[in-house]
C-alpha positions in Angstrom: 8.6 10.1 1.8 9.3 7.5 4.5 7.8 4.0 3.9 5.6 2.7 6.7 3.4 -0.4 7.2 -0.1 0.4 8.3 -2.6 -2.0 9.8 -6.0 -1.7 8.1 -7.7 -4.4 10.1 -11.3 -3.4 11.0 -10.7 -0.1 9.0 -12.6 1.2 5.9 -11.1 2.4 2.7 -13.3 4.6 0.5 -12.5 4.5 -3.2 -13.9 7.0 -5.7 -13.8 5.6 -9.2 -15.0 2.3 -10.7 -12.5 2.0 -13.6 -9.4 -0.2 -13.9 -7.4 1.9 -11.4 -10.2 1.9 -8.9 -10.6 -1.9 -9.2 -6.9 -2.4 -8.7 -6.9 -0.1 -5.6 -9.9 -2.0 -4.2 -8.2 -5.4 -4.7 -5.1 -4.1 -2.9 -6.9 -3.0 0.2 -9.7 -5.6 0.3 -7.4 -8.3 1.6 -7.3 -6.5 5.0 -9.8 -3.7 5.1 -13.5 -3.1 4.3 -13.5 -1.4 1.0 -16.3 0.8 -0.4 -16.1 1.9 -4.1 -18.3 4.7 -5.3 -18.8 5.2 -9.0 -21.7 5.8 -11.5 -20.3 2.8 -13.5 -18.0 -0.1 -12.9 -15.7 -1.9 -15.3 -15.9 -5.6 -15.7 -13.0 -6.4 -13.4 -12.3 -8.0 -10.0 -12.9 -5.5 -7.2 -11.7 -8.0 -4.5 -15.1 -8.4 -2.9 -15.4 -4.6 -2.2 -18.8 -3.1 -1.7 -19.8 -1.2 -4.8 -22.1 1.7 -4.6 -23.5 3.0 -7.9 -23.6 6.8 -7.5 -22.2 9.9 -9.2 -21.4 12.3 -6.4 -20.5 15.9 -7.4 -17.9 18.0 -5.7 -20.3 19.3 -3.1 -21.2 15.8 -1.9 -17.7 14.4 -1.3 -17.5 15.5 2.3 -20.9 13.9 3.0 -19.6 10.6 1.8 -16.6 10.8 4.1 -18.9 11.7 7.0 -21.2 8.7 6.2 -18.4 6.1 5.6 -15.8 7.2 8.1 -12.8 5.9 6.2 -9.2 5.5 7.4 -8.0 6.1 3.8 -9.7 7.7 0.8 -8.6 7.0 -2.8 -9.3 9.4 -5.6 -9.3 7.2 -8.7 -11.9 8.8 -11.0 -11.2 10.2 -14.5 -12.6 13.6 -13.4 -9.9 15.9 -12.2 -12.4 18.2 -10.4 -13.8 15.2 -8.4 -10.3 14.0 -7.5 -9.3 17.4 -6.3 -12.5 17.6 -4.2 -11.7 14.1 -2.7 -8.2 15.2 -1.7 -9.4 18.5 -0.3 -12.1 16.8 1.8 -9.8 14.2 3.1 -7.1 16.7 4.1 -9.8 18.8 5.8 -10.9 15.9 7.9 -7.3 14.7 8.6 -7.9 11.4 6.7 -5.1 9.7 4.7 -5.6 10.1 1.0 -4.2 8.5 -2.2 -4.6 10.4 -5.5 -4.2 7.8 -8.2 -3.9 10.3 -11.2 -1.1 12.4 -9.8 1.2 10.2 -7.8 4.3 12.1 -8.4 3.0 15.6 -9.2 2.1 18.6 -7.2 2.6 19.5 -3.6 2.2 16.9 -1.0 0.5 17.1 2.4 1.4 14.9 5.4 -1.8 13.0 4.9 -1.0 12.1 1.3 -0.2 8.4 0.7 1.6 6.7 -2.2 0.8 3.1 -2.5 3.9 1.1 -3.4 4.3 -2.0 -5.6 4.6 -4.9 -3.2 5.8 -8.5 -3.2 4.2 -10.7 -0.5 5.5 -14.0 0.8 3.6 -13.8 4.1 4.7 -12.9 6.6 7.4 -11.2 4.5 6.4 -8.0 2.6 8.7 -6.0 0.4 7.6 -2.6 -0.9 9.1 -0.8 -3.9 8.4 2.9 -4.6 9.8 5.6 -6.9 7.8 8.5 -5.3 5.4 8.2 -8.1 8.0 9.2 -10.7 8.6 5.9 -12.5 5.9 3.3 -11.9 7.4 1.1 -14.6 10.6 0.7 -12.6 8.6 -0.4 -9.6 6.8 -3.0 -11.7 10.0 -4.3 -13.1 11.7 -4.6 -9.7 8.6 -6.3 -8.3 8.9 -9.1 -10.9 12.6 -9.4 -10.1 12.0 -9.7 -6.4 9.2 -12.3 -6.7 11.8 -15.0 -7.5 14.2 -13.8 -4.9 11.6 -13.9 -2.2 10.5 -17.5 -3.0 10.6 -19.4 0.2 11.0 -16.3 2.4 7.7 -16.7 4.1 8.4 -20.3 5.2 11.9 -19.2 6.3 10.5 -16.3 8.4 8.0 -18.7 10.0 10.8 -21.2 10.8 13.1 -18.5 12.2 10.3 -17.1 14.5 9.5 -20.5 15.8 13.2 -21.4 16.4 13.8 -18.1 18.2 10.8 -18.6 20.5 11.8 -22.2 21.3 15.4 -21.2 22.1 14.1 -18.5 24.5 11.9 -21.0 26.2 14.9 -23.2 26.7 16.9 -20.3 28.2 19.6 -20.5 25.5 21.9 -17.5 25.8 21.3 -14.6 23.5 24.7 -14.9 21.8 24.0 -18.6 21.0 20.5 -17.9 19.9 21.8 -15.3 17.4 24.3 -17.7 16.0 21.8 -20.5 15.6 19.3 -18.2 13.9 22.0 -16.6 11.7 23.2 -20.1 10.6 19.7 -21.0 9.7 19.0 -17.9 7.6 22.4 -18.2 5.9 21.9 -21.9 5.1 21.7 -22.5 1.3 20.5 -26.0 1.9 17.4 -24.9 3.9 16.6 -22.1 1.4 16.7 -24.7 -1.4 14.5 -27.2 0.4 11.9 -24.5 1.2 11.9 -23.1 -2.4 11.6 -26.5 -4.0 9.0 -27.7 -1.5 11.2 -30.5 -0.4 10.5 -29.4 3.2 8.4 -26.9 5.0 9.0 -24.6 7.9 8.0 -27.3 10.5 10.5 -29.7 9.0 13.3 -27.1 9.0 12.6 -26.3 12.7 12.8 -30.0 13.5 16.1 -30.3 11.6 17.7 -27.4 13.5 17.1 -29.1 16.8 17.9 -32.6 15.6 21.3 -31.7 14.1 22.5 -29.9 17.2 22.8 -32.5 19.9 23.0 -29.9 22.7 19.6 -28.7 21.8 18.0 -32.1 22.0 17.5 -31.9 25.7 14.4 -31.5 27.9 13.2 -27.9 27.3 12.9 -27.6 31.1 16.5 -28.5 31.8 19.3 -26.0 32.0 22.0 -26.3 29.3 25.5 -27.1 30.4 27.4 -24.0 31.5 24.3 -21.9 31.7 22.3 -20.9 34.8 18.7 -19.7 35.0 
């Protein structure tokens, strides 16, 4: 399977199952999508603000739920294998992405099937870890390891983006832009200050331009040796 990032803004995710797994799936998607969870009962857990519908649809009603909700993704997370199979079949029939939570690594896959990876977020940086559903414990372990590694990565990414844009505005040559950005990303000092909170992305940006005298010119002026 090829890992992809999918934008769920203004999309709906339909989750069948109100147990711990359904709650976890709801929390995962609720940060960006509208999430509807259908279940006859709900565990006492955080569903991430998802809309909960108390109902016990049988296999013949699954397609009606998809027709009514119009989801971009359907999650089968019940403890009833027959219901889960009906959810997957209905989603495939409609060409809707589907995630089956009880058989992540088993059975034949369809091109609409989705495996939800373990993720580490340090916005705007996102790292996903997946084992094809074969070893979730490995994904969880690696996620914990990466949380420390990615500390400060969000602030660094924000700083790098701003520096790149400013250099473009100043008509700095592509080769020089790459060197400045590479030096910034490879700077242990800047990583340390971001991770410890000694400075933030704005301060790092100011430091980049302050420490290079040739960049401390009027943004509208052409740099020596360069033409517009």
